[in-house]
C-alpha angles and dihedrals in degrees: 000000000000127000123197116187137167142169112337096194110090090199089068092062113104097209130182131199090259096043116142135210090266089077095058129090109269138185129212112184113157128192131178113241091231091066118101120262090247088073090065092050090050093051093048090049092050093049110041091183095048106122097194149334128248115229122218135186109207088342092308118120116248105158151312138260118205124215092240095051093044096054091040091058094040090055092062117102113280092359094114093054092040101050107021097085099026125087116282091238089073092055092043091062088072095054133094103271098187103098126167113218116198131188120259091230091063114113118255091237093054092044091052091051091052094047094047087062092061119114115270094249091063098030093115098041116122119262117253110220126192114214126216089254091059096254125124132233136174132237122196111246091225091054088054092051092048091051090046091052090051091053088047089056091048089051091050091050092051091048090051089053090051089050089062089056094044092092086082098040107027097152095055093044091051090060090049091052093051093049093046092049091053090049092051091047094052095044093043093052092045092049094042093048092049092046096048094043091046093051092047091049094048093048097043098067099053091041091053089048092052093043092050094049094045089067090058093041090056091048094046094047091049090052091050092048090050090052090051091051090049091052090050091052094047096040107030092166108053126182119282091251091056091047090054092050091049091053093047095054094038092233096190092055092043094053090050098042101041096071090047090049093052092044091053089051089052091052089049093054090050089053091051091050089052090053091049090052090050091050090052092048090049097049096042087184091173093052104072089134125069116270143151113284141165107256092201091056090056092050092048092049090052091050091052090054091049093045095110091054093052089069115078103217093194099054097024091229124125128225107249114233114207115194119197100175120181127208102278129178120223109286126221106231148120095276099194093049092046090052088054089057091051089049093051096047096043091047090052090050091052090049090051093051093047090051091050091054090055100040115057112223122187093218095057110104097191138020093213110110115230134178118188122199117194129181131184142162119233127214091253093058096261123140116219120199117186122191114185134173136189096230128127095289129225124279113248091238090063100041094081091058099046094103096043114114114258094008113132137156092202122103121262111288096023101076141018098200091240103100099081092034091056090044090054092052092048093051099038104032102028099037104022091236140122132258117195135176123207117183136172114197110245095011106066145258136274127197116200120201119194121184134160121255089232121039122234108254090227093063115101 
């Protein structure tokens, strides 16, 4: 067995735009498949950050077992007793055998793009890297994402420097902006879709387990309570020791509160399952192509994801959502991209309302935050979606620049200036529609989305 470790803090990495996988923290822990399963558990316990273990047969590579998959299988009933003392090769038969091995001289950016295309069920699996010497090593998927985000920041910094020089070469820089925005859109949607789908998948299994067992827990507890009542009826005068125990545990309160407690837990699990469904609807990872969807379902899923932001934790008041949905047919669109537009616009509306609650403005009539969402179908088969807020509004001098790449009115660290620019491209270029902003300073802002019910076949 051989372990190769390095720095675990991604901030210590001095990355460049062309950095390769060789510069990342890697692990090389090798185990022969004839060893018992207990050896894997011991190695994972000794190295808390170890993402996975490479399997060899007579020192020849045959596969890999990740920490997540190992403990997932070992948590199943009887798995510990079944696999702990038997050869690892028996356990490995149950694992995902389709593993993508990439070269260590591949750039971090390219490697991140390849791994973001993996199926949701293996999205968080470690990356198998083949060295120039023919050996294999593992890189934690989260380390790769952290490195990718650092390179993304470096790219953004360089583009901002180029922007300063664009006064001389505006035409060339405009093309660079458009290409970069498309790159960010594709990578953002791929990463967001993988992340949301992965979270929903990870949460769904334990929630289903809890929900399924709660049904039996309620039944068993009710049976036990019935037995206690029967004992009380048959033996109304128990021994002093039993009376003392009854008083100590407050049996009357317990018998009344326990069913309510279990019922509330059941309601909670149903709420979590609704949120998981909304996450899946929002990501629509399996819907990268255009198809017919329910626009209202996409808006509602986005609102569920933004639910925590609708509550102002400082004032304790919630932003009121007003839905004025029209009778819409199913719309042919790129559902995941359209959900991204809803996310960007609704998040901006929430930001505007939060700012209005902090900054006193004489034109504001009320301090109650409101977002109104209207939908309607026109006679020429166009769907109109209006999202308005009662925030501070946008000055007229800034409205013309709202859809420019990198333009933002938010302070440093709160916005990149890409959200509305990407939304404009999605609506106009991807769907052949229109995106318009109407704002009155001190009264609020409304974004109007207009897209056709059926996409033009020439749109990509």
